N, C-alpha and C positions, 0 to 999 in steps of 0.2 A: 352673571354674564348674559347679555342679550345681543342677538345679531339679526340683521335683515339684509336682503339683496333686492334691488329693483333697477329698472332701466329708465333713462331719460333721453330726450332728443336734443341735447346741447352737448358741447364738447366737454371732455374731462376738465379742462382748464376753467371753462365758464362755470361748471358745476362746483369745482373746488372753491372758486371765488365766492359763489353764492352760499355755500356751506360755512365758509370762514366768516363771512359777514353776519350770517344768522347766529352763529355761536359766539363770536367775539363781540360784535356790536349789540347783540341782543341780551347780554348779561354783564354783570359786574365782574364775575370771576372767570369767565371763559377765555382761554388763550390757546394759541397754537404752540405745541411743544416742538414739532418737527414736521417737515414736508420734504418728500423725495420724489423727483420726477425722472422717469425713464422714457426715452424715445426709442421706438422700434422702427425697423425698416418699413417703408410704405407710409410713413407719417403717423403711425399709431403711437399712442402714449399710455402710460400707466402712472398714476399719481398715488402716493401713499401719504396720508396726513394723520398726525396724532394730536388730539386735543385734550385739554384737561379743564375741569370745571368743578367748583365746590357745590355740593348739594347738601342743604341743611337737613333734609329728611334722612339722608344716609349718614350724616355726621362726619363726612370726609370728602376728599376730592376723588372724582371718578375720571377715568380716561375713556376716550373714544378714538378708535382707529377706523379710518375711512380709506378704502381702496377704490379708485376709479380707473376704468380702462375703456378703450373704444375698439377692442379687438373683435367685437361681434356685430358691428353695424350700428348699434346704439351704444351710448355710454352706460356701462354697468357700474352700479354703486353698491359696494358691500360695506356694511358697518358692523362694528362690534364694540359694545360698551362694557367696561369692567372696572374692578377696583372698589365696588360698593360693599358695604357691610363692615361689621367689626368681628374680630376674632375668627373662630372656626366656622361660623354659620353663614356668613356672606349675605345676610338678609338686609336689603337696602331700601325697602319700602317702594320698590318700583323705579328707583332712580336710574339704574342701569338701562332699563327698557326706555325710559324717557329720553335719556341721552342718546341711545342708539337710534331712536326715532327722529331726532333733530334734523338730520340731513333730508329725510323724507318730507318733513314739514317745509324745510327751506326750498326744496325742489318740486313741491307739489304741482305747480303749473306745467312742469316739463315731463312728468312721469308718463311713460307709454306702456309699461307693464311691470 
């Protein structure tokens, strides 16, 4: 399992679209499993999206959960990748970290902290 949190200066919806395009259009096996949007009073929102992608080096499909919200002034992006490895050891040759870092790569021009 690998996770990361960072902030961007675009809306959660714009960030979610950029991440989806990066993962789905940037690979043969990347797909969106689910997306859930909550709207809060004051126009704030929270988006949770789950992605799946096959990694040859892990020998299986990994999942990536991304949570985006704009509750703190900037859009917070939290990611966690999992499902890598086989058996009891969960050794995935860095595939979980690579998948968890995909949103940061997709949103690099917008990162503020």
